[in-house]
N, C-alpha and C positions, 0 to 999 in steps of 0.2 A: 448761595450768597457769596456774593463777590467779596475781594479783597478791598481793605478800608484800612491805606496806610495814615496811621497818625504820627509815626517818628520813622520814617523808611530805615533809619539805621540800625533799628533795633526791632522792629515789630513786622511780622510777615502773617499770611493767614495760617490758623493752627491746623496742625493735620489732624484727621480723625482718628480717635483710639477705638479700637474694637474689642480688645481683650479685657476681660474683667475677672478679677480675683477677689474673694472675699476675706478680707485680712481689716484686723482692727488694728488701729493705731495705737500704742500706748502714751496715752499724753503725759509723759513726765516732762519737769521743769526743763527749759531748753538753756543749757549751760549754767544752770544755777544750782544751789546746793538744795537738797531736800528741806521744806520749810520746817521750823521748829516751835512756831506758834499754833496752839491747838486750838479748835475752833467747833461748835455746835451750829448747825443752820437750822434756822425757825422756817417751817414752809408748811404750816397746817392746811390740809386739805388741798395742796396745788402741787405737790412733788409730782415729777414727770408730766405736768401739766404746762400750759403755754405762760400763766401767772407764776410758775415757779422757776421761769427761767435762771434765775440768779443760782437758788440752789442747785439745779440741775448742771447748771455750767461748772459750780465747783466741786460738785462730786466727779465729774469727769477730769478736771484739769486745775490745779491750784500750786502755785508757786509760792504764796505768800503764807498759806493755813493749812495745817495738817487737820484734814475735816475728820471728826470722831463721829459723828451723827447726824442724822436730819431728823426735826421733828415732824409729824406728821401722825396723826392717830387713825386716822383712814386707812394708813398703810404700814401700821406699826407691826413690827414683826421681821418684816423683808427685809432683803439687803438692797441697798440702793441701786446696785451695779445690776441685778437682776432685773429689778422694774425698770430702769433705763433702756440697757444694752444686753439683755438678757446675758450677762458675764458677771460672775461674783466679783465684788472689790472688798468686801470686810467692812463696809461703811454700813452700820445698821438704821433701820428707822425707828424711830421711838415713839413713846404715845404721848408725851410731854416732857416738861422742862425736869421735873423729877427723875423720869426714866433715863433721860439722858445723862444727867449729873452721876447717876448711882452706874450706869453703862461705862461711862468715862474714866470711873476710878478715883483720878486727879483732877482738880478744880481745873475746867478749860480755860485758857487764856480770853477767848473771845466768843462772843453771842453774835451770830450774824443775821440779821434780817435777811431771808432768802426770797423773798417774793417780790415782784414789782407789777403790782395793781394799776389798773389805768388809773387811779385817783392820784396815786402816788402819797399817800397819806395813811397814816395809823390808824386802825380801830380802837375803841376804849380798850377793848381787851387785850390788843396787842401793847398798848401802853403800860397795862397793867403786867404785862409779863416781860416786857424789857426792864420795866422798874424791879422786878423780882429778881432778874438775872444780875442787876446791878447790886442788888442787897447781898448776893453770893460773892461778890468782889469781881464779877467778870466784867470785861470791856465789852462796849458795844460798836459793831460796823452796823451802819445805817446807809443803805443806798438809795432811800426815798427821797422826794422832792422837801418833804418836811425835815427841816434842818434842827434835831433835836439840842444842839449846843444853844439854840436859840430860846427854848422852853425853859424858863423859870424854875419848874418841877425836875428836869433832867439836870440843870444845873446844880442844884442843890444836892440831887442824888450822886452826880459825880464827886462833888466833895465830901459828902458823907461818906462814900463809899472807896475813897480814893480811887477811882476809876476813869477812864476815859471814853469819849464817843468819837467816832471817826464818821463825820457826815461825808461820804465820798461825793457825793453831787455838789457840795458846796463851791462855788467858783472863786477865784479870787476877787480880790477888791476891784470895783469897774474903774478906778483911778488906773490899774494894772492891767487890764483886758487890753488885747493887741488887736489891731487893724490890721486886713491883708495888705501885704507889701511889695510882691510880687519877689518876694526871696524863695517862693517854691522853686523857681527856675534855677536855681544853684543847685537844686537836688539832682544831681545827675544821675541816679541809679533809676531804675523802674519804678514804678509807683502805681500798685495792685489795690483797687477799693474791692472790697467783695460785700457787693450789694444784692437786694432779694426784691420779690415780688410782692411781700408782706412782712409785717413786722412779727418778731417771735418766730421766725421760720429756721433760726440757726445759721446765722451770719458769722456770729462771734465763734462759734463751734469750729465751722467750715475754716475760718480765719486763722483760728489757732493749729488746726491740722495740718494746714497749708506752710504756714511759717514753720513749724518745726520738722515737716517734710523737706523743706527747700534745706535748711540747717543739715538734716541727716543725710542729705546728698550732695554737701560740699558748697551750696550756696548760701552764703550768710544773709540771713534775712530778718528783719527787725519788725514786730506787730505795734500799730498804734492803735490803742483801746480808745473807743468812743463812747463808751457808756460804763453805767456803774459796774455792771458784771465783772467786766475786764478788767477795771481798777482793782475791785476786790479781789480777783484771781491774781493780780501781781504784775499786769502790763506794767513795764518801766517805763513807757512812753503813753500819755494818753490825756484826754480831757472829756469830761461828761457834757457832752455837746447840748444834751437838751435842757441843760440848766444855765446856758450862756445866752446873754440878751443876741438877739438875731445880728445886730450890727458887727459884733466881734466874732461870730462862729467860725467865719472862713479865716479869720486872722489867727485865731487861737490855734484851730488845727494845722495852717500853715507853719507857726511857729515851732509847733510840737514835732512835725515832722522835719523841720530845718535841724531842730535841737538834736532828734535821733541819728538823722544823716551825718551832722558833725562829728557827734560823740560816736558814734558806732562804725561809721563807714561801711555799710552794708551794702550788700549787692543788689538788694530788692528791698522795698519798704510796701508791707502790706497794711491796708487800713480798713478798719472793721467798721462795715456800715450799719447804717440805724432805719428802721421803716422801711418805706419803699418811695422812690421818685414820684409814682403813679399814685399813691395813696394821699386823700386830701386831708388827714387826720396828723401827717408827719410830714415835717419839712426838712429834716436833718439831713435826707439824702442829696439835697441841693447843696447844702452847704458844705458836705462832704466832697463832693464832685468839684465845687469852686474852690475850697482851700486846699485840696490834693493835688488838683489839676492831673488828676490820675491818666497815666499812660493807657490802663488797661483796666478792664471790671470783669470780676468773676460774679455770675449771677446765681442767685440761689432760688430754688423753687420748690413747692409742694405740691406734686400732680394731684394728691388725693384732697386738698385741700379746697373745698367750693367757694367758700366765701371768706373774707377778711376776718381776720381773728377780731371780736367783738364787734364787728359790723355785719348781720346777717344778711341786710339788705344790699350788701355791697359784692357783687361776683369777685372770683380774682380775676386777675389778668392773665394773659397768655404770656408766655416767655418772649414769644416773638414781637409782642406789642411792646413789652417792657424794654425788651433790647432798641427797638425802633425810638421809644422814648428817650432813653439814654443817651442814645448815639446822635440823637437830634439836638439832645439838652445841652451837651458837653462834647468838646473836642477829646473824643477817647473812643475804645473799640471794645466791644465785649468779646473776651477771648475764652470764654468757656461757660458752660452752665453746670451747676451742681443741685442735685438732688436732696431733699428731705424727705425721707422715707417713712413720713408717719403715715399709720393706718394702710402700709403696703406690706404685701408679700414680697420675698426676695425676687420671686418672677417677675413681679409687677414693677420693680426697680430696674430690672434687666430690659424689659420691654420699653421702659420709659426712655431709657438711655439709648436704645436704639432707634426710637421714635424720634426723637428731639435732636440727635446727631443727624438724621436723614433730614428732619425739616429745616434744622437751623445751620448746618454746614460747620458746627463748632465742636470741640470736645466736650463728653458730657460723663460726669462721675458721679458718685455719691462718696462722701469724705467720709463716713462712717462704716459703711457699708463694701467698701470695694478698697482695693489696696491704693495708699497715699501715692504710691507710684506715679499713677494717674494724674494726680494734681499736679506733680513735677513735670511731667511731660506736657501737661496743659500750658504752663509757664514757658517751658523752654522753647517749645513750640511758637511761641509768639514772640519772645524775646531773644532771638539767635546767637547773642554774644554772651550770653549765660553759659559758663562751663560746668558741666553737670556730670558726674560718675553715676549713670544707672545701673542698676544691677539688672541680671538677664531676666526674663519673666518668670514668675513663679508658677 
């Protein structure tokens, strides 16, 4: 693959990284005190599955809530960390709300709906369960497209139980939505979008790990959330892009990035991706590329995934085809590939890393199954003006 200069003063062809060390990154909050608000997360039948990505993300990383337990009767009695990452984290899986409340001891502050079904709507049973939690005096965090603060039944329950509902995806009033202005070009630090070859493939997790790894190595990085899970986790800057009218998507993201740049003065800005540019069911990637005018892209891919999730008739694209599409669509450069190791043994991950590095000529790693050092190297190889103090190889 030939060198593709996007901004010759800061970008060069990344070097190939060949050493791989299995080290998990402790996902502690970046520069923020441990959260004090407690929460239980509802994820019935979906924990560690694709539609349970909100619960999965909260178990791995939460700056805003201390997660007490996850509700999923199919995996009750297990440890969430063992189920997700084969590593104990002492967050139990409970069979139902009563079990979760009993194990919590004190009444939790929040009940978080931890699933992201394709419909974006609640079932009748789920509505009843949320009302039951409200009757216990528990506040609700809702990341669905269905806004409960607009439902008379839930409005009455809020008043009766003196609780609140946080509709995470609800956008600002249309009169306050912002159009793209071009101010993104006032953001002088590198902007890196973490995109993918499918939805629910780990873009947010990789963006979170990358942001923390950069900060841990002396490079000030700020992550921009673009979906409900990142916002629930406590992203300081973000917008639920799939709930914004398309005319304003690029402008809302641009304004959020500008705000983060002016307030934080970071060395790097990481933008969480949504969907996939090649996926016909999701358009958010196009707005992310347009609104951020990303200098670079880290592409997330699941080698063992044969078809798009929820679309069995739709085969997965190859990383090479997605890279070609991204670099044709936008004035950007894919600076590295990250692996989602679902349904893969560690030896399979190593083989995939070697194969894709040889095929694509860019660094390849796994954000969870390999050292976060490789993510940092991926970025500093592409943006050579960044100063970093990398430790010696582990």
